[in-house]
N, C-alpha and C positions, 0 to 999 in steps of 0.2 A: 314456445318459440324463443330463441335467443335474442332476436332483434332484427333491425332493418338490414343488416348485412346479409341476411338469408333471403331477402325478398327480391333479389335480382333474378333474372332468368338463369336456371341451372342451380339456384339455391345457395350460391357462394360468391360473394362480390369480392374478387381478388383486388380490384382497384381500390375499393373502399378500405379494405383491410390494410393494403400497402400504404395508403395515405395516412391512416391512423398510426401505424407502426413507424412510418417515416417522421411524423410529427413528434412522436416520443423519442426517436433516435436523435432528432435535432436538439433534444433536451438531455442527451446522453443516457437515455433509457433504452437499452437494446434488448428486444424480445425475439426469440426464435426457437427452433426445434433442436432436438438432440439427433443429429444426422439428418439426411434429406432424401435418401434413395428409397422412397416408398411408393410403389405403384398404387397403393390404396388412396393416395392423394390426387390421382388423376381425376380431372373434372372439378377439383377444388383448387389446388395450387398449380397443377400441371395440365397441359393441353395435349390430349392424346395425339393429335395430328402432327405435332412437332417431332414425334418419335416413330414415325412410320418409315419402313424401308420396303420398297416394292409393294406398297399398299398394306403391309402388315406391321403390327406393333413389334418393335425391336427392343428387347430388354437390354441388349448390349448398348444400343444407341441411347436409351433412356439413362442407364447408369453412367454413361460417359458424359452426357450433356445436361442432365436435369438440374444441376447446380446453377446453371445460367438462369433458368426460369425461376428456380427457388428464390434467387437474389432479386427478382423483379417484385417480390412481395415482402420478403423478410430482410432485415438489415444485418442479421447475424445468424450464426449457427455454431453448435458445439461439435467439433470433430472428434467423436468418440473413437473413430478408427485408429487414431494414433496410439491408443492404449495398447494395441496389439503388435506394434511394429515401430521400427525406426524408418520412416519414409525416406526414399531416395531423393536426391536433388531434382531429378527429372520429374518425380511425382509432385513435389512442391511447386515446381515451375508451372506445370499444367494446371494444378489445382487453383493457384492464385490467378492465373490468366482467365479463368472462367467467371470471375466476379468483378463487379465494377468498383471504381474508386469509392471509398467510404464504407464498403462492406467490412464487417468485423468478424473474424474467426476467434473462437476459443478452442483450444486443443487440450485433450487429456494427455498428460505425459505418459510415455510408454511404461508398462508395468514392470519392465526390467529395472526401472529406477525405484518403483514404489512397492514392489512385492518383496517381503522379507524372505519367505520360503515359497517356492513354486508349488501350487496345488498338485496333488497326486491325480492328475487327469491326463488322458492320452495325448491331448494336443500339446503338452509340454515335453513330450518325448523323453529323452535321457535326463532332462532337468527336473522332471516330475518328482515332487517330494523333497527336493534338495534345497539347501540354503542358497540364496541369491547373492553372489559376490558383488554385484553392482548396486545393492540396496542403498539408496540415498548417497550415491556417489556423485557429487556435484560436478566433478570434472567430466565424467561420462555424460551427464545430462547436458552440460555445456557443449562438449565436442560433438556428440552424436545426435542431439536433438535441437538444442537452442541455436547452435552455430548455423546450421542450414536454414533456420528461420530468420536469421538476421537480415537478409535482403528484403524480407517481407514484413518488417516491423510495423509498417503503416496499417496493414490489415490483420496483424496478429495482436488481438486486444488482450488476450488472457491465456495463461497456462495453468491448468488445473492438475494438482497432484492428488490422485485418488488412492486412498489406502483402504484395503479390504479389512474386514473385521479381524482384530488381533485376539486370538484365543477364543475358546468356546464359552468360557466363564470368566468372570472378573477375577483378576489376580492383582493384589496390592503391589505397587511398584511398576506395573506395566506402563502407565502413562509417563512416569518419570523416565523410564528407559527409552520410550518413544521420543520424548522431547529432547533427551540428551543427544539423540541422533538427528532429529529434525532441525533443531535450532542452528547448529553449525552448517547444515546443508543449505538452509534458506539464506544464511548470511553469505554464503559463497556463490550464490547464483548471480549471473549477469544482471545489472540493474536496468537494462533496457526494456524489460518486459514486466507486465503485471502478473502476480502469482496468487493462487488460491489453493487452499487445502480442503479436501473432502474426506471425512472420516466416517466409519461405519460402526464405531464403538460408542454407544450412548454414554457410557461412564467416562469417556474422555472429554465430554462437554464440561470442562472444569476451568476454574479461573487461571490455572497455570497454562493450560492449553491456549486459552484466548490471549493471555499475556505474551506468550511466545510469538503468536502470529502478529499481535499488535506491535511488538518491538521491531518487526521486519516489514510492516505495512503490507502484510499478506492477509487476504480475506478468508474468513471461514465460509465455506459453501453451505448455505442453508439447503439441506437435501431431504427430499421426501423419499424415504426408502423403507423397505419392509420392517426393519428392526430399529429404525431411528425414531426419536420423538416426532410428533407432528410438527409441521413447519411453524405453526403459531407458537408452539412451546419453545422451539429454538430461537425464534425471533424475540421472544419475551425474556430470554436470558440476558441479564445485565452484562454489558460490555461485549456482547457477542458480535457486534459490528467492529471488526478489528482493523479495517483499512479505510482509506478515503474513497473506496468504491464498495459496492455490494454485489454479491453473487448468489444466485439461487438455481438449483436444478430440481425440478419436479419430476420424479422418476417413477415412483410406485406408491400405491396406497399402502399405508401402514398395515402390516399383517399379511400382505400378499407377496408371494415369492415371484421372482422374475419369470421363471418358466411358466408359472400359472397364468401370469398376465399375457405372455405370448400366446399361449393356447386359447385364452379367452378372447383376445382382441384382434389378432392377426386376421386379415391383412390391413387392419387399421383404416377402414373406410368410414367409420362412424363412431360417435360417442356411445359407449355401452355401459359405462358406470360413472356417471357424473359425481364429482367430489367437491361439493360446495365449500368444505372446510379448507381444502388446499387452495381453491380459487380465492377465497377471502384472504388467506395468508399472503398469496402473491399480490393481491391488490393492496394489502398493507405495505408491502415492500415498495411497490410502485409509488404509493402515496408518500412514503418516507423519503424516497429518492427525490421526488418532486419538491417536497417541503425543504429538504436540506441541500438541494441542488447537488446531489451526489450522482455519480455514474452508477448504473445498475446493469448487470448482465443477468437475464432471466431466460432459462432454457426449459422447455417443456417436452417430455417424452411421450410417445404414443402409449406407453404402458401405464400411464397415470389414469387415463379415462377411456382410451380406445382410439383417439384421433387427436394428435397434437394441434393441428391448425384450428379445429373447432374449439379446443380448450383455450387457445390463445385468443381466438375471436371473442370468447366470453369475457376475457380480461380487459379488453380495450373498448367494449361497447359502453 
């Protein structure tokens, strides 16, 4: 048993979890999920009766409105959806209207900004396999993504630039080339937002990389991913805390591929593969944020253990 928050009728005490997460948020420690539209969380985070239409569950109603109920438990969420598009002004207006004052979003910047070469996959259409002309284009990022978010700065806590793995094998000079593009990009971004960088190249976890981020007060995202070092190893790297705030995204168990996690865990109704090491690492970050009075954004994905709300529950008990 994980503890007392399971002992309420129905097995999941939303009010108790909300109270604990709210107390942490009051100390600038924000913990939430990576996205929120998961029917597997019904009877945990969500109440089925709120999404009935003519007596039957409506997926369309659920996807349109469940963020309101999500925000009754969690103080933050990572909007992974933004990685795949430049959302419209109308989209942003409706999204922010569904959350209360004090709620905090993190958004992944669109891959049109962070992808050097588009993958040779069908969804990229005519762009597949071609160089991206907007790679690390600060003006495009400001005009097409950050500008529309300006009216919602109070709820936009963090922008994450995620960079996929560069090359299949280590190539000398690759990090230097990356930083030569990254540093002027970060320097040119509007100062109104917090920024973080997430990389998928273990060999980039180098003093020059951390120095680049530190010089711009940009956070390194401690990320649990299939080919990245365990969270505890990233946390232990000297000077890896590069900003006056901390960011962590617990996404996958090391060695497990994303599609394998989807196949094993969907529809994300329960814990299927507890990861004590990742949990302990996240508790270390929470403790460090408390001790140093630092802001922390910690996001947990269903693909880490099978059900993000239960993983988060384990962290705050």
